[in-house]
N, C-alpha and C positions, 0 to 999 in steps of 0.2 A: 704695116700700117693697118689699123682696125677700120673695117668698113662699118658705116652707120646702118642700123636697122630702121627701116621705114615704119612710122606709126601705123600705117595701114596694115602692114604684115604682122606687127606685134600684136595689136588689138584684135585683129582677125583670128590670129592663132590662139590668143587668150580666150576669145569667145568660143572657139571650137573646143578647147580643153574644158571649159566650163560646161558646155553642153554634154560633152563626153562623160564628165563626172556625174551629172545629173542622170543621164541615162543608165550609167553603171549603178547608181544608188537605187534606181527602181527595180533592178533585178538581183541585187546582192543579197544573199541569204540573211535572214533576220533571226538571230538567236536560236540556239539548240539545233542548228542546221536546217531549219524550216525555211522554205522560200517565201518571198513576198506574197501577200494575198492577191486574188484576182483583181484586175485583169492582167497583172504582170507575172504572176506565178500561180501556184495552187493554194488552196485553203490551208490555213495552219493546222498542223497535226501535232498534238502534244505527245511527246514520247512517253513510253510506259514508265521509265524510271522517274519522270516528273510526277506522274500519277501516283506511283508508290510513295514518293516523298510526301505528297499531299495527304495520303492516308495516314502516314506516320505522324504528320504534324496534326492532323485531326484527333488521332488517338491521344497524343500528348496533351492537346488542349482540353479534351474531355477529362483526362486523368487530373490535370491541374484544377479544373473546375470542380471535381468531386473532392479534391484535397481542400480547396478553399471553403467549400460548403460544410465539410467535416470540421474545419477549424472555426467556422462561425458558429456551428452548433455547439462545439466545446467551449468557446469563449462566452457564449450566452449563459452557461450554467456556472461560470466561475465568478466569485465575488472578490474583487480586489479591495483590500483594506487600505484606508488612508493612513499614512504614517502620522504618528503623534508629533505635535509640535515640540521642538527642543526648548528647554527653559534656560 
């Protein structure tokens, strides 16, 4: 025969689990293995490989910008003729 669980025990345990999960979320690592910022951890430090990726993205953006500017300069000198209407 199954014994009934008292509401007092069930909701008390549920509250304890909720508080434990909130406490765990305050100290759980936040992306890239970095800990939570102060006062629960230390300041976020961006790993070197993220900084290198940012430099690559910036170089790519600069190259695309140069390509766009060159295309705009080239398009500025080209005259597109209107097609003749069909009879």
